[in-house]
N, C-alpha and C positions, 0 to 999 in steps of 0.2 A: 397589568396582566406583564409578566415577560419574554422575551425572548432569549434564549443564548447560544452565544457562539462559542464551541471547542478547539483551543489552539492547542498543538500541538508542538514544543520548542525542541529542537534539536541541535547538536553543537558534533562538527562530522568527527572520525575517526582525530587524536591523534589530534588537534586540533584546539584554541583555546573559544572562549564564547562568543567573541569579537566576532567568528567567521559561522556563527550560528541562525540559526530563524527555522520561518513555518514552511511547509508547501505549497503547492500554488494550489493546493485542493483546502486546505483550511484558510488561505486569503477568499478564495473563491466563497467559504462557506461564512468568513466575514461579512463577505460583504453581501450577500443573501440574511444576513439576519440584522445587518442595516437597512435593507430597505423592505423588508417584513415589518422590522417596530416602526419605520417609517408611514405603511401603508397604516397599518395596524393604530398606529397613534401605540407605543408602547413601548417601554425603558427596554433597552439591549444592555444585558450581563453578558464580559465576554471573561473566560474559566478558562486555566491552565492549570497541567498538573508535572511539578517536576521542580529545578532546583531555582535559584534567585534570575541567573540569567533569564529563565522566562518573562520575568516582570518587561524582559524590554520585549517581548509579544504585544504583552498585555497593553504596555503602557500608546505603541503603533496604534492598536485598538481603540485605547479611547483619544488618541488624538483624530482619528479617526470617526470617530462619532457616537462610541460608544459609552454609556452612563458611568458604568462601575464593571470594576474587575475585581475577578479572585483568583489568590493560585494556592492550591492545595501543595504543599511545601512536600518535594521529593527527589530526592537521591538517587534514588535506586532504580531499574530499570523493572516492571510492572507490567502482569500477565493483563491482555486488553478486560478481562472481567475485572482486575484490581484498581483499573484505570475506572474504567464505568461505575464500578461505588465511589471512588472517590467522587466523581465526579456529581455524582448524584445526591453525595453527600454535604457537601457543597451548598446546591441550589435547593435542599430541603426545605421546607415551607415556604418557597416562592411559588406565586400561582402563573404555570411557563406554558404558554403554548404551545412555540415553537424550539426544538434545538436543534440550530444548523453545525452539521461537521464533513470535514472533509472524508473523500473515501478511503485514500493511501495519506498515509504520511512518508515525509521524504526517506526511510530510511527502510522504503517499502515492505509495510509492517503489513498484518494483514486484512486490514479493513473491519475487526467483528468489533471495533469500541461502539461504533451507532445502532447495533444491534446488541447489545449487551448492555445500552443504557438505556435507552428502547425499554430493556425487560423491566432494568431496574425502577425505573418510574412510572410502570405502566402504560405508555405511552401507545398512539400505532408507531410504525416505519416504514419511510419510504426513501430506500439504499437505492443507491448508482445513479442517484438523476445526475441525466445531463440534459434538461431546459426545465425550467419553473416560470408559471406564467402567475402575476399579479392581480388579484380582482376583488371580485367578491369573493370569490372561493381562491384556493390553491390551489392549481393542475400545474403536473408533475410529470414532465417526458421519462423515465425510467430505461434503463436498459440493459438487454434480455442477451441470453446464449443466445449465436447463430443467427447473428444481425437483428433480429425480430425487438417491437419495443412497444412496451407499456405505457397508456396513460392511464394518471390516478387522479385524484379530489380526497386531497389532501386535510384531513378536519384535524382541528386542536383535540387534545396534546399530540406534537407526533415530532418524532426523530428524522430529520434529514441529509443526508450525507449528497453531496457533490460532486461534482467531476470538478480537474481546477479549470479547466475551460468553459462552465457556465457563466463565471462571471469574473469581471477585471475590478480589483479591490480598487474602490477610491484613493484620490491622494489625498491623503490630509494639509489640513489648512493652518498657515503658519501660526495664528490665536489657538487651533488645538492641538498645535507640536508644542506649543510653547507651554500652555496649560497641562501636558498628560504630562509633562520629565518632573513636576511636582504632586500631581494630583498620586492620592493615596491608591494601596493595593490592600485588598484584604487578605491576609496569609492564616489560611491555616494548616492543622497539622492536618500529616499525609499517613500515610505507612511507614514503615522501619521494617527497613530489611527488603531483598530479595524477593520477591515472590512468582519469578519466572518457572515454568514449569520444568522440568528436564526434560532439554533434549530427546528425541525419539525420532531415528532415519529408520527407513523401508529397509529391511535386510538383504542381505548382500554375501553370495558365498565369497569364500575364500579364491581370487585366483590357481587356478590351474597351476602347477607350475613343471616346465617340459622342458626338457633335458635340452644341452644345447646340441646343434647340428652338426653331423659328423658326416664326413667325406669329402669327396673336390668341391671343390667351388657349385657347379648344377646341383650333387648332389643338395648340399645346404642348402642351397637356392630354394631347391623343390619343398624340403621339409620344410623351411620357416613357411613357404605359403601354404603350405597342408595342416600346418600346426603339428608337425610330428608323424601323421599320419601317412606321409607316400609314398606311394609304391614306386617301383620301376616300371612297373606294367604300360604305363601311361605317359613314357619318359624316352623318346627316342630320337637321339642327334642325328640329324639326318645334314648333305650336303648336298639342296638341288636345285633347278631354275625355277625363276618363278611360276612356271607355269605345274612343274610339275610338283612343285611343293603345296600350290594349291589342292591337287588331284589324290595329291598322300593325302592333305589335313582334310580330306574330305572321307576319303576311305578311312580313315583312321575314328571321325564323329560315326561314320557307319557304325563302324568294328567294334563301338563303345558304346552303343545304342543312340545317341542322340540324333539320329535320324530320324 
């Protein structure tokens, strides 16, 4: 059987590929895939969907202990469902036990790829995990809204999405790093053209156009503070001693119905 680690390569805007990388969550997912592979005596496959620059992440995965790497070639941004379909196609025909994914990518994505992938391959899903315990069974702790937690027993086949703090990726050995430099990476043809849906924004009415404030300085200030609806009935400039001024304010508030 095979444990799959899904890695998303991202290059910062207006930067070259040397400054790209994967998210802490994806690094954590790779570490959990390696641990699951060792605990279950299974092969570990690293998969990425992206351009040739993503080979860097895949070679890092090979250096850390992954047995095989596949890249689905795609130079375009894809929707979560299309990414999941590309990964599902890459692992089709394999006897997959667990698929490990990061919960969110560096580009503040929706985190929906793991759910789409579970649906694509017909696997269980355990998403938003903050802890995994490996033993005779895979026990996971899931974050819920309102500070609550849910403890799960996860049976294979299943897709696991983990937060970045759940595990720290191991350091690659020197021999592993050297071998990964020339290790083969299987490249599969991917989707062509952008499949991102048209962005939809919530309806917002146009801003109301107000006339510029008129009159003397004090009248202009009143108009700005009230949105152009100020009247002179609630503004009476007076010069009084502090105690008299306080009494006048209280009397005005009573008169205006604020008592």
